[in-house]
C-alpha positions as CSV (number, residue, x, y, z in Angstrom):
1,M,-34.5,39.9,-73.2
2,D,-33.2,37.3,-75.6
3,Y,-31.7,34.3,-74.5
4,Q,-28.7,35.0,-76.9
5,K,-28.5,38.4,-75.9
6,I,-28.0,37.3,-72.0
7,L,-25.2,34.4,-73.1
8,R,-23.3,37.2,-74.8
9,D,-23.5,39.3,-72.1
10,L,-22.4,36.4,-69.7
11,Q,-19.5,35.6,-72.2
12,L,-18.6,39.7,-71.8
13,K,-18.9,38.7,-67.9
14,Q,-21.1,41.8,-68.0
15,Y,-23.2,40.5,-64.8
16,K,-26.3,41.5,-63.3
17,P,-27.0,41.4,-59.4
18,I,-30.7,39.5,-60.2
19,Y,-31.9,36.8,-63.0
20,Y,-35.2,35.7,-63.4
21,L,-35.1,33.2,-66.1
22,G,-38.8,31.6,-66.9
23,G,-40.9,30.5,-69.3
24,E,-42.5,27.2,-71.2
25,E,-39.0,26.9,-73.1
26,A,-36.5,24.8,-70.7
27,Y,-33.7,24.3,-73.4
28,F,-33.3,28.3,-73.5
29,I,-33.4,28.5,-69.4
30,D,-30.7,25.2,-69.6
31,R,-28.4,26.9,-71.8
32,I,-27.9,29.6,-69.6
33,T,-27.9,28.2,-66.0
34,D,-25.6,25.7,-67.4
35,Y,-23.1,28.5,-68.7
36,M,-23.6,30.4,-65.6
37,Q,-22.7,27.0,-63.5
38,E,-19.5,26.2,-65.4
39,H,-18.0,30.0,-66.2
40,I,-19.0,32.1,-63.5
41,L,-16.8,31.0,-60.5
42,T,-13.3,29.1,-61.3
43,D,-13.4,25.6,-59.8
44,A,-11.6,26.8,-56.5
45,E,-14.4,29.8,-56.2
46,R,-17.1,27.0,-56.8
47,A,-16.5,24.9,-54.1
48,F,-17.4,27.8,-51.5
49,G,-19.4,30.7,-53.5
50,Q,-21.7,28.2,-55.6
51,H,-24.8,27.7,-53.8
52,I,-27.8,25.6,-55.8
53,L,-30.8,25.8,-53.9
54,Y,-34.4,24.1,-54.8
55,G,-37.2,26.5,-54.8
56,R,-39.6,23.4,-52.2
57,D,-36.5,23.2,-50.1
58,V,-36.1,27.1,-49.0
59,T,-37.7,30.3,-48.1
60,M,-37.5,33.5,-49.8
61,D,-35.8,34.7,-46.3
62,E,-33.3,32.1,-46.2
63,V,-32.3,32.7,-50.0
64,V,-32.0,36.5,-49.5
65,S,-29.8,35.7,-46.2
66,I,-27.5,33.8,-48.5
67,A,-27.2,36.5,-51.2
68,K,-26.6,38.8,-48.3
69,S,-23.2,37.2,-47.5
70,F,-20.1,37.6,-49.2
71,P,-17.9,34.9,-50.7
72,M,-15.5,33.1,-48.7
73,A,-13.0,33.1,-51.9
74,G,-13.0,34.8,-54.9
75,E,-14.6,38.2,-56.2
76,R,-18.3,37.1,-56.4
77,Q,-20.6,34.2,-55.2
78,L,-23.4,32.2,-57.3
79,V,-26.9,31.7,-55.7
80,M,-28.6,29.8,-58.0
81,V,-32.5,28.9,-57.3
82,K,-33.7,25.9,-59.3
83,E,-37.4,25.5,-59.4
84,S,-38.3,28.6,-57.9
85,Q,-41.8,28.4,-59.3
86,D,-42.5,26.0,-55.8
87,M,-41.8,28.6,-53.4
88,K,-44.8,30.1,-52.0
89,E,-43.6,33.7,-51.8
90,W,-44.0,33.5,-55.8
91,K,-47.3,32.8,-55.5
92,P,-50.0,35.2,-56.3
93,Q,-52.0,34.5,-52.7
94,A,-48.4,35.7,-51.0
95,E,-49.9,39.1,-51.4
96,E,-53.4,38.4,-50.3
97,P,-54.9,40.1,-47.3
98,E,-54.3,38.9,-43.7
99,E,-56.7,39.5,-40.7
100,K,-54.7,40.9,-37.7
101,Q,-55.9,41.5,-34.2
102,T,-55.5,45.3,-33.5
103,S,-57.8,45.9,-30.3
104,P,-59.9,43.2,-28.3
105,G,-63.1,42.3,-30.5
106,K,-61.4,44.3,-33.6
107,K,-59.7,43.0,-36.8
108,E,-58.0,44.7,-39.2
109,K,-56.9,43.6,-42.8
110,K,-53.1,44.1,-43.7
111,K,-51.9,43.2,-47.1
112,V,-48.6,41.2,-46.1
113,D,-45.6,40.9,-48.7
114,H,-43.7,37.7,-48.6
115,M,-41.2,39.4,-50.8
116,A,-40.5,42.3,-48.7
117,S,-37.1,40.4,-47.7
118,L,-36.2,40.6,-51.6
119,T,-37.8,43.7,-52.6
120,A,-35.3,45.4,-49.5
121,Y,-32.5,43.2,-51.1
122,L,-32.9,44.5,-54.8
123,N,-32.6,48.3,-53.2
124,Q,-29.1,47.7,-52.0
125,P,-27.9,44.2,-53.5
126,T,-24.8,42.6,-52.2
127,P,-22.3,43.5,-55.3
128,S,-20.2,40.1,-54.9
129,T,-23.7,38.0,-55.4
130,I,-25.1,37.0,-58.8
131,L,-28.6,35.7,-57.4
132,V,-30.6,33.4,-60.1
133,F,-34.5,32.3,-60.3
134,T,-35.1,29.9,-62.6
135,A,-39.1,28.6,-63.1
136,K,-39.8,26.4,-66.0
137,G,-43.6,26.9,-67.2
138,K,-44.0,29.9,-65.3
139,K,-43.6,33.5,-66.5
140,L,-42.6,36.6,-63.9
141,D,-45.8,37.5,-62.0
142,K,-46.1,40.9,-62.8
143,R,-48.9,41.4,-60.0
144,L,-46.4,41.3,-57.4
145,K,-44.9,44.6,-56.7
146,V,-41.2,43.0,-56.8
147,S,-41.4,42.0,-60.7
148,K,-40.8,45.8,-61.9
149,L,-37.8,45.9,-59.4
150,I,-36.3,42.8,-60.7
151,E,-36.8,44.0,-64.6
152,S,-34.8,47.3,-63.3
153,K,-32.0,45.8,-61.6
154,G,-31.5,42.5,-63.3
155,V,-32.2,40.1,-66.3
156,V,-36.1,38.3,-67.3
157,L,-36.3,36.2,-69.7
158,Q,-39.4,35.0,-70.9
159,A,-38.7,31.8,-72.7
160,D,-41.1,30.9,-74.9
161,R,-41.6,28.0,-77.2
162,L,-40.8,28.8,-80.6
163,K,-43.7,28.4,-83.1
164,E,-42.8,26.3,-86.0
165,H,-41.9,29.2,-88.6
166,Q,-39.2,29.5,-86.5
167,M,-37.7,26.3,-86.1
168,P,-35.9,25.8,-89.3
169,A,-33.8,28.7,-88.6
170,Q,-33.2,27.7,-85.0
171,I,-32.1,24.0,-85.8
172,A,-29.5,25.2,-88.3
173,A,-28.3,27.6,-85.4
174,M,-27.7,24.8,-83.2
175,A,-26.4,22.4,-85.7
176,R,-23.5,25.5,-86.0
177,E,-22.8,25.6,-82.6
178,R,-21.9,22.2,-82.7
179,G,-19.7,22.8,-85.9
180,L,-22.1,20.8,-88.7
181,R,-24.0,22.0,-91.2
182,L,-27.7,20.5,-92.5
183,D,-28.6,20.7,-95.9
184,D,-32.5,21.8,-96.2
185,A,-34.0,18.3,-97.1
186,S,-32.3,17.4,-93.2
187,T,-33.3,20.6,-91.8
188,T,-36.8,20.1,-92.9
189,L,-36.7,16.3,-91.6
190,L,-35.7,17.5,-88.0
191,T,-38.3,20.4,-88.0
192,E,-41.2,17.8,-89.0
193,Y,-40.5,14.9,-86.9
194,L,-39.1,16.5,-83.7
195,G,-41.5,19.4,-83.9
196,N,-40.6,22.5,-81.9
197,H,-38.9,20.6,-78.7
198,L,-35.5,21.8,-78.8
199,D,-34.6,19.5,-75.7
200,N,-35.2,16.7,-78.6
201,V,-33.3,18.7,-81.3
202,S,-30.9,19.4,-79.2
203,N,-30.0,15.5,-78.2
204,A,-30.4,14.4,-82.1
205,L,-27.6,17.1,-82.9
206,D,-25.3,15.7,-80.2
207,K,-25.8,12.1,-81.6
208,L,-25.0,13.8,-85.3
209,R,-21.7,15.8,-83.5
210,V,-20.5,12.4,-82.2
211,V,-20.3,10.5,-85.7
212,M,-20.2,13.3,-88.2
213,P,-16.4,15.1,-88.8
214,E,-16.6,19.2,-87.9
215,G,-17.8,20.8,-90.6
216,G,-19.7,17.9,-92.5
217,T,-22.9,18.3,-94.0
218,V,-25.6,16.2,-92.7
219,T,-27.7,14.4,-95.2
220,T,-31.2,12.6,-94.6
221,S,-29.4,9.4,-94.8
222,H,-27.3,10.5,-91.6
223,I,-30.3,11.3,-89.8
224,E,-31.8,7.9,-90.5
225,Q,-28.6,5.7,-89.6
226,Y,-27.9,7.8,-86.6
227,I,-31.0,9.1,-85.4
228,G,-33.3,6.4,-86.4
229,I,-35.7,8.8,-88.4
230,S,-36.7,7.1,-91.4
231,K,-36.8,9.8,-94.7
232,D,-39.2,7.3,-96.1
233,Y,-41.8,5.6,-93.8
234,N,-42.5,8.3,-91.1
235,I,-45.8,10.3,-89.9
236,W,-44.6,13.5,-92.0
237,E,-44.2,11.5,-95.5
238,L,-47.9,10.0,-94.6
239,Q,-49.5,13.2,-94.3
240,K,-47.8,14.1,-97.9
241,A,-48.5,11.0,-99.4
242,L,-52.5,11.1,-98.3
243,I,-52.9,15.2,-99.5
244,N,-51.1,13.8,-102.8
245,K,-54.1,11.0,-103.0
246,D,-51.2,8.7,-103.2
247,V,-52.6,5.3,-102.3
248,L,-49.6,3.2,-102.9
249,K,-47.0,5.1,-100.6
250,S,-49.6,5.6,-98.1
251,N,-50.4,1.9,-97.4
252,R,-46.4,1.1,-97.9
253,I,-45.7,3.8,-95.0
254,I,-48.9,2.4,-92.4
255,E,-47.1,-1.6,-93.3
256,Y,-43.6,-0.1,-92.5
257,F,-45.5,1.8,-89.3
258,R,-46.7,-2.2,-88.3
259,T,-43.2,-3.4,-88.8
260,N,-42.0,-0.8,-86.2
261,P,-44.9,-0.3,-83.8
262,K,-42.4,1.1,-81.0
263,E,-41.4,3.9,-83.2
264,N,-45.0,4.7,-84.9
265,P,-47.7,3.3,-82.4
266,I,-51.3,4.2,-83.3
267,Q,-51.4,6.7,-80.0
268,K,-48.6,8.9,-81.6
269,V,-49.9,9.0,-85.4
270,L,-53.5,9.4,-84.6
271,P,-52.9,13.1,-82.4
272,T,-50.4,13.7,-85.2
273,L,-52.7,13.4,-88.2
274,F,-55.4,15.0,-86.4
275,S,-53.6,17.9,-85.7
276,F,-52.3,18.4,-89.3
277,F,-55.8,18.0,-90.6
278,S,-57.8,20.7,-87.8
279,R,-54.6,23.1,-88.9
280,I,-55.9,22.3,-92.9
281,A,-59.3,23.2,-91.9
282,I,-58.4,26.2,-89.9
283,Y,-55.9,27.7,-92.8
284,Q,-59.0,26.8,-95.3
285,S,-61.2,28.8,-93.6
286,F,-59.0,32.3,-94.2
287,T,-59.4,33.9,-97.1
288,D,-56.1,36.3,-96.1
289,K,-53.6,33.7,-96.3
290,A,-50.5,35.8,-95.0
291,A,-52.9,36.2,-92.0
292,A,-53.1,32.1,-91.7
293,R,-49.6,32.1,-92.1
294,S,-49.1,34.0,-89.1
295,A,-52.0,32.6,-87.2
296,L,-50.9,28.9,-87.7
297,G,-47.2,30.1,-87.5
298,L,-46.2,28.3,-90.9
299,Y,-42.8,28.2,-92.5
300,P,-42.7,27.9,-96.8
301,A,-42.2,24.1,-96.9
302,A,-44.9,23.7,-94.6
303,E,-47.4,26.6,-96.0
304,A,-46.8,24.9,-99.5
305,E,-48.2,21.6,-97.9
306,F,-51.1,23.5,-96.7
307,R,-51.9,24.9,-100.5
308,M,-52.1,21.5,-101.7
309,A,-54.3,19.9,-98.6
310,E,-56.5,23.1,-99.8
311,K,-57.1,22.2,-103.0
312,A,-57.1,18.2,-102.4
313,F,-60.0,18.5,-99.6
314,S,-63.1,20.7,-99.7
315,K,-64.5,21.9,-96.2
316,R,-67.1,18.5,-96.2
317,K,-64.4,16.2,-96.8
318,L,-61.7,17.6,-94.1
319,E,-64.7,17.7,-91.8
320,L,-65.3,13.8,-92.2
321,V,-61.6,13.1,-92.5
322,I,-61.5,15.0,-88.9
323,S,-64.9,12.7,-87.7
324,H,-62.8,9.5,-89.1
325,L,-60.2,10.5,-87.0
326,R,-62.0,11.0,-83.8
327,D,-63.9,7.4,-84.5
328,A,-60.2,5.6,-84.9
329,D,-58.8,7.4,-81.6
330,R,-62.2,6.2,-80.1
331,R,-61.8,2.7,-81.0
332,S,-58.0,2.3,-80.4
333,K,-58.9,3.1,-76.7
334,G,-61.0,-0.2,-77.1
335,L,-64.2,1.8,-77.5
336,D,-66.7,0.1,-79.8
337,N,-64.3,-2.3,-80.6
338,V,-63.2,-5.7,-79.9
339,L,-61.3,-7.3,-82.2
340,T,-59.6,-4.7,-84.8
341,E,-55.8,-4.4,-84.4
342,D,-54.2,-1.0,-84.4
343,H,-52.8,-2.1,-88.1
344,D,-56.3,-2.6,-89.7
345,L,-57.8,0.4,-88.3
346,M,-54.7,2.5,-89.5
347,K,-55.5,0.9,-93.1
348,E,-59.5,1.5,-92.8
349,L,-58.5,5.2,-91.7
350,V,-56.0,5.5,-94.7
351,F,-59.1,4.3,-97.0
352,K,-61.6,6.6,-95.6
353,I,-59.0,9.7,-95.9
354,L,-58.3,8.6,-99.5
355,H,-61.6,7.8,-100.9
């Protein structure tokens, strides 16, 4: 289920007996669990009716035992198991065959279901209990028998990390939630600089909310001033300068990197450039550009750059660029490199890419 739908149902107090919140994007999981902890119970009910457990510390039998109990005060209780992926019961070996002695000299293999207690509970859940499992980085394992029961009785969130082309709309939506508006240039800058890491986007927008008036429009100047992202001298502007074969701007940017090494270390710049040019090579290999756009998850502004790069670099040149990047990465780690400083490596690399 979509996390927005889950939040809307929670706001309408339409609760389910069980929730499994898993997947790669921790931001969506945190949004839902934060709302649950803050709004399902009142302050008075929370003292006795909110149970926050951690997967590494509990067994499924213990969780079910708490879920079966009734709230000491109020109409319901919240039982939340964070990091539930650490519970041995969720792991595939939980249902592997186990040998059992049936008679002297004979053994019988019996399949053990360590989820039996949860299965039994879900067949008759306690009406006043909301049971929540969070599993960051792990989806619900469909191989477990209990999975179908969880899906039918409750809510399953599969929090996938967003694709690049989905980020501008997501960033704009997150800004609106904070009473902010972003102009197109600001949305593009945040998308390019922060990528698809929503926690980083959230932190940046929270900083802007503190200093911006409600309903104010965020510009690239605000982002540069309050977030520390330069609109003119960043890795994304370097990429644009390289595909435009702009020698002067490329060298100005790497000189800025030299004077701001903490913001733009070579260990950050090289992998980003490698990913960028590798993706251009993939884009170039497609004759069907719609298929390329879908495969790479490109949003319109990014695809415009890829089209420009495709014209600027032949397939052979892209192979050389990727080879130069690998060489620079190896040398930046001290391999086959004794005296060359990071800045000189970057100057040499930019020269090779542009010529």
